C-alpha positions as CSV (number, residue, x, y, z in Angstrom):
1,X,63.7,-60.7,70.0
2,X,67.0,-59.7,71.8
3,X,69.4,-57.0,70.6
4,X,72.8,-57.9,69.0
5,X,74.5,-55.1,67.9
6,X,73.6,-51.3,66.4
7,X,73.6,-50.8,62.8
8,X,74.9,-47.6,61.2
9,X,72.7,-46.9,58.2
10,X,71.3,-43.6,57.2
11,X,67.5,-43.2,57.3
12,X,65.3,-40.1,56.8
13,X,65.5,-36.4,55.5
14,X,64.9,-33.1,57.3
15,X,62.0,-32.0,55.1
16,X,60.1,-35.3,55.8
17,X,60.8,-35.0,59.4
18,X,59.4,-31.8,59.5
19,X,56.2,-33.0,57.9
20,X,55.9,-35.6,60.4
21,X,56.5,-32.9,63.1
22,X,53.6,-30.8,61.6
23,X,50.9,-33.1,62.6
24,X,50.8,-32.0,66.0
25,X,50.6,-28.5,67.5
26,X,53.9,-26.6,68.2
27,X,55.4,-27.2,71.6
28,X,56.2,-24.4,74.2
29,X,59.7,-25.8,74.4
30,X,61.8,-28.7,73.2
31,X,61.9,-31.9,75.4
32,X,64.1,-34.6,76.3
33,X,62.9,-38.1,75.6
34,X,63.7,-41.3,77.7
35,X,63.4,-44.2,75.3
36,X,63.7,-47.9,76.4
37,X,64.2,-50.9,74.0
38,X,63.1,-54.2,75.3
39,X,62.9,-56.1,71.9
40,X,66.3,-55.1,70.0
41,X,64.1,-52.4,68.2
42,X,66.8,-49.8,68.2
43,X,69.0,-51.9,66.0
44,X,66.3,-51.1,63.5
45,X,65.3,-47.6,64.3
46,X,67.8,-45.7,66.4
47,X,69.5,-44.1,63.4
48,X,66.0,-42.7,62.2
49,X,65.1,-41.5,65.6
50,X,68.3,-39.7,66.1
51,X,68.0,-38.2,62.7
52,X,64.6,-36.8,63.4
53,X,65.9,-35.4,66.8
54,X,68.6,-33.7,65.0
55,X,66.5,-32.2,62.4
56,X,63.8,-31.1,64.9
57,X,65.7,-29.3,67.7
58,X,62.6,-27.2,68.6
59,X,60.7,-30.6,69.3
60,X,63.4,-32.7,70.9
61,X,66.3,-31.4,73.1
62,X,68.0,-34.8,74.0
63,X,67.3,-38.6,73.7
64,X,68.3,-40.9,76.4
65,X,68.3,-44.6,75.3
66,X,68.2,-47.6,77.8
67,X,67.5,-51.2,77.2
68,X,65.8,-54.0,79.5
69,X,64.6,-57.5,79.4
70,X,61.1,-57.5,78.2
71,X,59.4,-59.5,81.0
72,X,60.8,-57.0,83.6
73,X,59.3,-53.9,82.1
74,X,55.6,-54.0,82.8
75,X,56.1,-54.3,86.6
76,X,58.4,-51.5,86.6
77,X,56.0,-49.4,84.6
78,X,53.2,-50.3,86.9
79,X,55.2,-49.3,89.9
80,X,56.0,-45.9,88.4
81,X,52.4,-45.3,87.4
82,X,51.2,-46.1,90.8
83,X,53.6,-43.5,92.3
84,X,52.8,-40.9,89.8
85,X,56.5,-40.9,88.6
86,X,56.7,-42.2,85.1
87,X,60.3,-41.6,83.7
88,X,60.0,-43.8,80.5
89,X,58.5,-41.8,77.6
90,X,58.6,-44.4,74.9
91,X,58.9,-48.1,74.9
92,X,60.1,-49.9,71.9
93,X,58.6,-53.4,72.3
94,X,57.8,-56.8,70.8
95,X,54.9,-59.2,71.7
96,X,55.8,-59.7,75.3
97,X,55.7,-56.3,77.0
98,X,53.3,-55.3,74.6
99,X,50.7,-58.0,75.4
100,X,51.1,-57.5,79.2
101,X,50.9,-53.7,78.7
102,X,47.6,-53.8,77.0
103,X,46.4,-56.4,79.6
104,X,47.4,-54.2,82.6
105,X,46.3,-51.0,81.0
106,X,49.8,-49.5,80.9
107,X,49.6,-47.7,77.4
108,X,48.0,-44.7,75.9
109,X,45.7,-45.5,73.3
110,X,47.3,-43.3,70.7
111,X,45.1,-44.5,67.8
112,X,42.0,-43.6,69.5
113,X,42.9,-40.5,71.4
114,X,45.4,-38.9,69.1
115,X,44.3,-40.5,65.7
116,X,44.6,-36.8,64.1
117,X,48.3,-36.6,64.8
118,X,48.9,-40.0,63.2
119,X,48.7,-41.1,59.5
120,X,45.9,-43.4,58.8
121,X,46.7,-47.0,59.4
122,X,45.0,-48.5,56.3
123,X,46.8,-45.9,54.1
124,X,50.3,-46.5,55.1
125,X,50.7,-50.1,56.3
126,X,51.1,-53.0,53.8
127,X,48.4,-55.8,54.3
128,X,50.1,-58.2,56.8
129,X,51.4,-55.2,59.0
130,X,47.9,-53.8,59.0
131,X,46.7,-57.1,60.0
132,X,49.2,-57.1,63.0
133,X,48.4,-53.6,64.0
134,X,44.5,-54.2,64.0
135,X,44.7,-57.5,65.7
136,X,47.7,-57.1,68.0
137,X,48.8,-53.5,68.5
138,X,45.2,-52.4,68.8
139,X,44.8,-48.8,69.8
140,X,48.0,-48.7,72.0
141,X,50.9,-49.8,69.7
142,X,52.2,-48.2,66.6
143,X,53.7,-50.9,64.5
144,X,57.1,-49.8,63.3
145,X,58.7,-52.8,61.8
146,X,57.3,-56.2,60.5
147,X,58.6,-59.9,59.7
148,X,56.8,-62.9,58.6
149,X,59.3,-64.4,61.2
150,X,58.8,-68.3,61.7
151,X,59.1,-70.9,63.1
152,X,62.2,-72.0,61.2
153,X,64.8,-74.4,62.4
154,X,68.5,-73.6,61.9
155,X,71.0,-76.1,61.7
156,X,74.8,-77.1,60.9
157,X,74.7,-79.4,57.9
158,X,77.9,-81.2,59.0
159,X,76.2,-82.1,62.2
160,X,72.7,-82.8,61.1
161,X,72.9,-85.3,58.1
162,X,69.3,-86.2,58.0
163,X,67.0,-83.1,58.1
164,X,63.4,-83.8,59.8
165,X,60.3,-83.2,57.7
166,X,57.7,-83.8,60.1
167,X,56.9,-83.0,63.7
168,X,57.0,-86.6,64.4
169,X,60.5,-86.9,62.8
170,X,61.8,-83.8,64.8
171,X,60.5,-85.3,68.2
172,X,62.3,-88.5,67.4
173,X,65.4,-86.7,66.5
174,X,65.5,-84.6,69.7
175,X,64.7,-87.7,72.0
176,X,67.8,-89.6,70.2
177,X,70.2,-86.7,70.2
178,X,69.7,-85.5,73.7
179,X,70.8,-81.8,74.5
180,X,71.7,-81.1,70.9
181,X,68.5,-79.0,70.2
182,X,67.2,-76.1,72.4
183,X,65.0,-72.9,72.1
184,X,64.7,-69.9,74.2
185,X,62.0,-68.9,76.6
186,X,59.2,-67.7,74.5
187,X,58.2,-64.7,76.5
188,X,61.7,-63.1,75.8
189,X,62.5,-64.7,72.3
190,X,61.0,-64.1,69.0
191,X,62.0,-67.6,67.6
192,X,60.5,-68.9,70.9
193,X,57.5,-66.9,70.5
194,X,56.9,-68.1,66.7
195,X,57.7,-71.8,67.7
196,X,55.2,-71.7,70.7
197,X,52.4,-70.2,68.4
198,X,53.3,-72.0,65.2
199,X,53.3,-75.6,66.7
200,X,49.4,-75.9,67.1
201,X,49.1,-75.3,63.3
202,X,52.0,-77.9,62.5
203,X,50.4,-80.6,64.8
204,X,46.8,-79.7,63.5
205,X,45.5,-78.9,67.1
206,X,42.0,-78.6,67.7
207,X,42.0,-74.6,68.1
208,X,45.3,-72.8,67.5
209,X,43.9,-69.6,68.7
210,X,43.0,-71.1,72.5
211,X,46.1,-72.1,74.2
212,X,44.2,-73.0,77.3
213,X,41.4,-75.1,75.7
214,X,42.8,-76.0,72.1
215,X,46.4,-76.9,72.5
216,X,46.1,-80.4,73.9
217,X,48.5,-81.8,71.3
218,X,50.7,-78.9,71.7
219,X,51.4,-79.0,75.4
220,X,51.9,-82.8,75.4
221,X,54.3,-82.5,72.5
222,X,56.4,-79.8,74.2
223,X,56.7,-81.8,77.4
224,X,57.8,-84.7,75.6
225,X,60.4,-82.6,73.5
226,X,61.6,-81.4,76.8
227,X,62.7,-84.9,77.7
228,X,65.6,-84.2,75.3
229,X,66.4,-80.6,76.2
230,X,68.7,-79.9,79.3
231,X,67.7,-76.1,79.6
232,X,65.8,-73.2,77.8
233,X,68.1,-70.0,77.4
234,X,66.6,-66.8,78.7
235,X,66.9,-65.1,75.3
236,X,67.7,-65.9,71.7
237,X,71.3,-64.9,71.6
238,X,72.6,-67.7,73.7
239,X,70.9,-70.1,71.4
240,X,72.9,-68.6,68.4
241,X,76.0,-68.7,70.3
242,X,75.8,-72.5,71.3
243,X,74.9,-73.1,67.6
244,X,77.9,-71.3,66.5
245,X,80.3,-72.9,69.3
246,X,79.0,-76.3,68.4
247,X,77.0,-77.0,71.6
248,X,73.8,-77.4,69.6
249,X,73.2,-78.9,66.3
250,X,69.8,-77.4,65.8
251,X,67.9,-74.3,67.3
252,X,64.5,-72.7,66.6
253,X,65.2,-69.6,64.6
254,X,63.3,-66.9,62.3
255,X,64.3,-65.1,58.9
256,X,66.0,-62.3,60.8
257,X,67.7,-64.5,63.3
258,X,69.0,-66.7,60.5
259,X,70.5,-63.6,58.5
260,X,71.7,-61.4,61.2
261,X,73.8,-63.6,63.2
262,X,75.5,-65.1,60.2
263,X,76.5,-61.7,59.1
264,X,77.9,-60.8,62.4
265,X,79.9,-64.0,62.5
266,X,78.0,-65.4,65.6
267,X,76.8,-68.4,63.5
268,X,78.8,-69.8,60.6
269,X,77.8,-68.7,57.1
270,X,77.0,-72.2,56.0
271,X,74.3,-72.8,58.5
272,X,71.0,-73.7,56.8
273,X,67.3,-73.7,57.6
274,X,64.3,-75.9,57.3
275,X,60.5,-75.8,58.0
276,X,58.4,-78.7,59.0
277,X,55.5,-80.0,57.3
278,X,52.2,-77.8,57.8
279,X,54.2,-74.7,59.0
280,X,52.3,-71.5,59.1
281,X,54.1,-68.2,59.4
282,X,53.4,-66.4,62.8
283,X,54.5,-62.9,62.1
284,X,56.3,-60.7,64.4
285,X,56.1,-56.9,64.8
286,X,57.7,-54.3,66.7
287,X,55.7,-51.5,68.3
288,X,56.1,-47.9,69.6
289,X,54.2,-47.4,73.0
290,X,53.6,-44.5,75.0
291,X,53.0,-45.2,78.9
292,X,50.4,-43.6,80.7
293,X,51.6,-40.8,82.9
294,X,53.8,-39.3,80.2
295,X,53.4,-35.3,80.1
296,X,51.2,-33.9,77.3
297,X,54.1,-31.9,75.9
298,X,56.0,-34.9,75.6
299,X,53.2,-36.9,73.9
300,X,53.1,-34.2,71.3
301,X,56.7,-34.8,70.6
302,X,56.2,-38.4,70.7
303,X,53.4,-38.4,68.1
304,X,55.5,-36.4,65.8
305,X,58.3,-38.9,66.0
306,X,56.0,-41.9,65.5
307,X,54.7,-40.2,62.4
308,X,57.9,-39.7,60.9
309,X,59.0,-43.3,61.8
310,X,56.1,-44.5,59.6
311,X,57.5,-42.6,56.5
312,X,59.2,-44.7,53.7
313,X,62.7,-43.0,54.1
314,X,62.8,-44.0,57.9
315,X,61.3,-47.6,57.2
316,X,63.9,-48.3,54.7
317,X,66.3,-48.5,57.5
318,X,64.5,-51.3,59.0
319,X,66.1,-53.7,56.4
320,X,69.1,-53.4,58.6
321,X,71.5,-56.3,58.4
322,X,68.5,-58.7,57.9
323,X,67.8,-58.5,61.7
324,X,64.1,-58.4,61.3
325,X,63.8,-59.3,57.6
326,X,62.5,-57.9,55.6
327,X,61.5,-55.1,58.2
328,X,59.4,-52.3,56.7
329,X,55.9,-52.2,58.0
330,X,54.7,-49.7,55.5
331,X,53.7,-49.9,51.8
332,X,56.1,-49.3,49.0
333,X,59.5,-49.6,50.6
334,X,61.7,-51.8,48.6
335,X,65.3,-53.1,49.1
336,X,66.5,-50.6,46.6
337,X,65.5,-47.8,49.1
338,X,67.7,-49.5,51.9
339,X,71.2,-48.2,52.6
340,X,74.0,-49.8,50.7
341,X,75.3,-51.6,53.7
342,X,71.7,-53.4,54.0
343,X,71.8,-54.4,50.4
344,X,75.1,-55.7,50.5
345,X,74.5,-58.0,53.6
346,X,71.3,-59.2,52.4
347,X,72.9,-60.1,48.8
348,X,75.5,-62.1,50.5
349,X,73.6,-63.6,53.7
350,X,69.9,-63.6,52.3
351,X,68.2,-66.7,51.2
352,X,66.4,-66.8,47.9
353,X,64.2,-69.6,49.4
354,X,62.5,-67.0,51.9
355,X,60.8,-65.2,48.8
356,X,59.2,-68.6,48.0
357,X,58.4,-69.5,51.5
358,X,56.7,-66.1,52.1
359,X,54.7,-66.6,49.2
360,X,53.7,-69.8,49.7
361,X,53.4,-70.7,53.6
362,X,50.0,-69.4,54.9
363,X,50.2,-66.6,57.6
364,X,48.3,-66.7,60.7
365,X,47.9,-63.8,63.3
366,X,49.4,-64.3,66.6
367,X,47.3,-64.9,69.6
368,X,45.4,-62.0,71.2
369,X,47.3,-60.3,74.0
370,X,45.5,-61.7,76.8
371,X,45.8,-65.4,75.3
372,X,49.4,-64.8,74.6
373,X,50.0,-63.8,78.1
374,X,48.2,-66.9,79.1
375,X,50.2,-69.0,76.7
376,X,53.5,-67.6,78.1
377,X,52.3,-68.2,81.7
378,X,51.6,-71.6,81.0
379,X,54.7,-72.5,79.3
380,X,56.6,-71.1,82.1
381,X,54.5,-73.1,84.6
382,X,54.4,-76.5,82.8
383,X,57.3,-76.7,80.2
384,X,60.0,-74.4,81.5
385,X,60.0,-75.5,84.9
386,X,63.0,-77.5,86.0
387,X,64.9,-76.4,82.9
388,X,66.3,-73.2,84.2
389,X,68.8,-71.4,82.2
390,X,72.6,-71.8,83.1
């Protein structure tokens, strides 16, 4: 998911930060950490990360934050590792760079090599986040935020008078109303990612877990859908802006991408959402990853930070302004624990229907990293080709 704006909520406490730090041996000197965000993660976590650093000056001397597009990171890291000059200590990532990194062997297998320095996953994560951690994060990524995500469709009710109920009705709408709908390139978009993986369930494809051999209906549908789409933006933010400006009537969305842009005024408050028949949730998770090549003293500091980020007080900040709704990946974190700003935003811009949809729609795990990479590649080669971003 693409970053929109930093939130300003309080997360964490000094005592709990110290507890997280105690999981690893003492360092000889505090270290500076270079943290790169390729998924909008800092919107959910930066305040808590800064709080931990402030409360633990003997562990962290300085934080340096940067941001980059997800598709660009793996190649950059691989080049640094080949030159034995890794200058990125922690990657905050969603599914794109996470999958590529696992495929290319870029990440430290923290859950295997440093298990004693992290909490037990089955004790801290709630059921759905644990599913994502085991099936997707595997040994390399530490899940830090969770959302049932999508796919949802967001629309302006004054421009879309008859809401499609099925995939067939939606395809007919797009073909009859050319260029009034689009979605972002899946490899760099949470909504695009959930739409790509959710469509095989909606269509009843032969094997939703196999994009190369089991998605015949899906690839055919996406190609036909493309006849009514002029271009696919490179990220989610442009789709939201086009919906707000009136260029589009309908876009692909998720829970967080529905709530947060309306709270920020990018999309009008009166925008609505719908799901198609046979929709299954394809959850989204944000991870913390340590690249191979990071010095041992920095790994100790990072493990302490990671442990702290899984504490309820730090997790409460992930409610944010609905950006990754609901947000928390660990058990027992309620909205009542969130900052007042988060509670106010969700009271005004949240949707009661989400609680019903979360309870009633089935949830399916995303593709395995290697199959997700293959699906992204095939989408780029067969669907995105000829529809370059403006």
